[in-house]
C-alpha positions as CSV (number, residue, x, y, z in Angstrom):
1,M,19.6,52.3,-14.8
2,Q,16.4,53.7,-13.3
3,E,16.7,54.9,-9.7
4,S,14.0,52.5,-8.5
5,A,15.8,49.5,-10.0
6,A,19.2,50.4,-8.4
7,P,20.5,47.6,-6.2
8,E,20.5,49.8,-3.1
9,N,16.8,50.6,-3.6
10,R,15.7,47.0,-4.0
11,R,13.6,45.6,-1.3
12,T,14.1,42.2,0.1
13,S,11.2,39.7,0.2
14,P,9.6,39.5,3.7
15,F,10.5,35.8,3.8
16,H,10.2,35.7,7.6
17,K,6.7,37.1,7.3
18,L,5.7,34.3,4.9
19,V,6.9,31.8,7.5
20,T,5.3,33.4,10.5
21,G,2.1,34.1,8.5
22,N,2.0,30.4,7.5
23,L,2.6,29.3,11.1
24,A,-0.1,31.7,12.4
25,L,-2.7,30.2,10.0
26,Q,-1.7,26.6,11.0
27,V,-2.2,27.5,14.7
28,M,-5.5,29.2,14.1
29,V,-7.0,26.4,12.1
30,T,-5.7,23.8,14.6
31,I,-7.3,25.6,17.5
32,L,-10.6,25.8,15.7
33,A,-10.4,22.2,14.7
34,A,-9.6,21.1,18.2
35,I,-12.6,23.0,19.6
36,L,-14.9,21.5,17.1
37,Y,-13.6,18.0,17.7
38,A,-14.1,18.5,21.5
39,V,-17.7,19.6,21.0
40,L,-18.5,16.8,18.5
41,T,-17.1,14.1,20.8
42,N,-19.9,14.9,23.3
43,F,-22.5,13.9,20.7
44,M,-20.9,11.2,18.7
45,G,-18.0,8.7,18.6
46,D,-14.4,9.7,18.1
47,L,-14.3,8.3,14.5
48,A,-17.3,10.4,13.4
49,A,-16.1,13.5,15.2
50,G,-12.6,13.1,13.6
51,A,-14.2,12.5,10.1
52,I,-16.3,15.7,10.3
53,T,-13.5,17.8,11.8
54,S,-11.1,16.7,9.0
55,A,-13.7,17.1,6.3
56,I,-14.1,20.7,7.3
57,F,-10.6,21.7,8.3
58,I,-8.3,20.0,5.9
59,P,-9.8,22.0,3.0
60,A,-9.7,25.1,5.3
61,Y,-6.1,24.5,6.2
62,V,-5.0,24.2,2.6
63,S,-7.2,27.0,1.2
64,M,-6.2,29.6,3.8
65,I,-2.5,29.0,3.3
66,Y,-3.0,29.0,-0.5
67,T,-4.9,32.3,-0.4
68,F,-2.3,33.9,1.9
69,Y,0.6,32.9,-0.5
70,W,-1.5,33.8,-3.6
71,G,-1.9,37.4,-2.4
72,T,1.7,37.7,-1.3
73,A,3.0,36.5,-4.6
74,E,0.8,38.9,-6.5
75,R,2.2,41.8,-4.6
76,E,5.8,40.5,-5.0
77,R,5.3,40.1,-8.7
78,N,4.5,43.8,-9.0
79,M,7.6,44.6,-7.0
80,V,9.7,42.5,-9.4
81,L,8.2,44.1,-12.4
82,Y,9.1,47.6,-11.2
83,G,12.6,46.5,-10.2
84,H,12.1,46.8,-6.4
85,M,12.7,43.1,-5.7
86,K,14.6,40.2,-7.2
87,E,12.6,37.4,-8.7
88,D,12.5,34.1,-6.7
89,K,9.7,31.8,-7.6
90,S,11.0,29.2,-5.1
91,R,10.2,31.5,-2.2
92,G,6.8,29.9,-1.7
93,L,8.0,26.4,-1.4
94,R,11.0,27.3,0.8
95,S,9.0,29.3,3.3
96,G,6.4,26.5,3.3
97,L,9.1,24.0,4.2
98,F,10.5,26.2,6.9
99,S,7.0,26.7,8.4
100,V,6.5,22.9,8.7
101,I,9.7,22.4,10.8
102,P,8.0,22.5,14.2
103,L,5.4,19.9,13.1
104,A,8.1,17.8,11.5
105,I,10.0,17.6,14.8
106,F,6.9,16.8,16.8
107,T,5.9,14.2,14.3
108,L,9.2,12.4,14.5
109,V,8.9,12.4,18.3
110,A,5.4,11.0,18.0
111,I,6.5,8.3,15.6
112,V,9.3,7.1,17.9
113,L,6.9,7.1,21.0
114,A,4.2,5.3,19.1
115,Y,6.6,2.5,18.0
116,A,8.0,2.3,21.5
117,G,4.5,2.2,23.0
118,T,5.2,4.9,25.5
119,G,4.5,8.7,26.0
120,A,0.7,8.6,26.0
121,N,0.6,12.2,27.3
122,V,2.9,13.5,24.6
123,I,0.9,11.6,21.9
124,G,-2.3,13.1,23.3
125,I,-0.8,16.6,22.9
126,Y,0.3,15.6,19.4
127,R,-3.3,14.7,18.5
128,I,-4.4,18.1,19.6
129,C,-1.7,19.8,17.6
130,T,-2.8,17.9,14.5
131,A,-6.5,18.3,15.1
132,P,-7.3,19.2,11.4
133,F,-6.0,15.8,10.4
134,L,-7.5,13.6,13.1
135,L,-9.2,11.3,10.5
136,L,-5.6,10.4,9.4
137,V,-3.8,10.8,12.7
138,N,-5.8,8.4,14.8
139,P,-5.5,5.3,12.7
140,L,-2.0,6.0,11.6
141,L,-0.8,6.3,15.2
142,E,-2.2,2.9,15.9
143,Y,-1.4,1.0,12.7
144,A,1.3,2.9,10.7
145,P,3.0,5.7,12.7
146,F,5.7,6.2,10.1
147,A,3.0,7.3,7.6
148,L,2.4,10.3,9.8
149,L,5.0,12.0,7.7
150,V,2.3,12.6,5.1
151,L,1.0,15.4,7.3
152,L,4.2,17.4,6.4
153,V,3.1,17.7,2.8
154,F,0.0,19.9,3.2
155,S,1.7,23.2,4.1
156,P,4.6,23.2,1.6
157,L,2.2,22.0,-1.2
158,A,-0.4,24.7,-0.5
159,S,2.4,27.3,-0.1
160,W,4.1,26.4,-3.4
161,W,0.9,26.1,-5.3
162,G,-0.5,29.4,-4.0
163,Y,2.7,31.3,-4.6
164,Q,3.1,30.0,-8.2
165,N,-0.5,30.8,-9.1
166,G,-0.4,34.2,-7.5
167,Y,2.8,35.1,-9.3
168,N,1.3,34.0,-12.6
169,L,-2.0,35.6,-11.7
170,Y,-3.8,32.3,-12.3
171,R,-7.1,32.1,-10.5
172,V,-8.3,28.5,-10.1
173,W,-11.9,29.6,-9.3
174,D,-12.2,31.7,-12.5
175,H,-11.1,28.7,-14.5
176,L,-13.8,26.5,-12.8
177,I,-16.7,28.8,-13.4
178,Y,-16.0,31.0,-16.4
179,K,-15.5,30.0,-20.0
180,N,-11.8,30.1,-21.0
181,G,-11.1,31.1,-17.4
182,V,-11.9,34.8,-18.1
183,K,-14.3,36.7,-16.0
184,P,-16.5,38.9,-18.2
185,R,-16.2,42.6,-17.6
186,R,-19.1,44.6,-16.2
187,G,-21.3,46.1,-18.9
188,A,-19.6,44.0,-21.6
189,K,-22.1,42.9,-24.3
190,R,-22.0,39.4,-25.4
191,E,-21.6,38.8,-29.1
192,T,-24.4,36.6,-30.3
193,G,-23.7,36.7,-34.0
194,P,-22.8,38.9,-37.0
195,R,-24.5,42.3,-36.8
196,K,-27.1,43.1,-39.5
197,R,-26.8,46.3,-41.5
198,K,-29.7,48.6,-41.3
199,N,-31.2,49.5,-44.6
């Protein structure tokens, strides 16, 4: 057995860093979304402000978490290949589920209060804490509070998808813009047909 692959030399995955990194991204996007929403409500109605905020920050929320997990998985893949870390492809999903626990608890509280018709102040804070999703949150709080559980899907889904693609080195963007999903190398000449022999 190689020395680098010996059990005592194996590094453990920074699982807590995945969770805290995910939480930090959620908080950052939420703060920015809340600021934008507060500004927009001075110029337009709540519905339009919520729609614009969500149109910008739901994709930002998902893409930032996805990118963070993609990069982490790429690095961990190399650690696995060189025997420094045990393979665990479920790491992305598990850390994504852990990172959504605070929101899950607050969502359950908001659901109970919404059905009870009380706790306006708490629900107001909940709206701020879910600012990227206001287009969904506002109508759901009024008409179908239980459906707020859908908000808990975004982080685990982005985490799982990003980690899987990063581990497999699958770049979605390359597959969207390049033929066969392969970025041409710099200086590479394109083959246009069979070469003619010089006489």
